[in-house]
N, C-alpha and C positions, 0 to 999 in steps of 0.2 A: 400239803406234803405229807405231813407226818401221818394223816390217815392212809394214804397210800402205801406208805412204808409198813404200818402196823397190817393192813390187809395183806401184803404180800408175805409179811413174816408167818401169817396165819396159813396162807396159801402154800408157801414152800414147807412148813411144818407137816402139814396134812399130807401133800405130795410126797415128801420124803418118807414118812410114815408109810404111805401105801407103797412107795418103790422099795423100801427096804423089808417089807414084810409080806407082801402079795407078790409082787412082780417075779421074784425068782421061780415061782411056781409055773409061771406062763413063759418059759424060755423057748427059744427055738433053736436047735442045735447049740445049746449052751449060752446063748446070747439073749439078753433082754434089752429093752430100749429105756434109755436114761430120760424119762419124762422130765425130770428136772432140769436137765440140760437143754431139752426141748424148749421148755418154758422159757428159760434164761434167754436162749436165741432168739424167740419170738417177740419177747420184750423189749430187746435191743434193737431188732429189726424194725420195728413198728413205733418206737419212740423218737422224738425229735434228737438228732446227735448232739446237741448241746445240752440236754438235761442229764441228770445223774441217776435217775432212778434205776435204770438198767445196770450201772455198777453196783449201786446197793443191792440189787436184786442178784446179782451175780456173787456177791460177797456172802449174802445170807444163805443162798442156795447152796454154796460150797461150804458154809459152816455147818448146815445141818446134815449134808452128807458126811462131812468130816467127823461130827460126832458119832454117827452109827457106823462108820467103816472101820475096817481093822489095818487101814493104811496109815502112815504116819500123818499126824495132824498138820493141815495147812496144805496138803497136796490139792485136794478138790478146791478149795479157796483159790489157790493159785491158777488151776486150770480154768475155772470159771470167770474169774476177773480178766486172765488173758483172753479168754473167747470174747468177752464183752468190749474189752478194750482194742480188740483186732476189728470187730464188727463196727464199733464207733468209727475207729480210723478210716476204714474202707467207705463207709457212709459219708463222712466229712470229705473225703478228698477225692473220691471217684463218682459220687452219686449226686445228681443236681435234681432235686426236687421241684417239679414245676410250680410256679405261683401264678395266679390271676391278678391281674392289676385293673383297677378301674379307668376306663378310657375317657 
């Protein structure tokens, strides 16, 4: 698990640098896509709902975006963790993943 977290730290660091330095130049009508948020959503959707890597990734992504943003510190962390908790809640409560049992 430690290797996954270290890998995600590196990925989110590089993705945040890319998003804050290059993505503002590729806007459409003043809007840019939040690649970090998209990756957090994908990690939480494809992860088993009982695991906590998605919450750690949301915290790390929010932290890196907070470091380079001009908003008050903690806003991005709060938003990303709430999105991750919401996705985990929906997956646990309303989505049933089919399992195959041996006959």
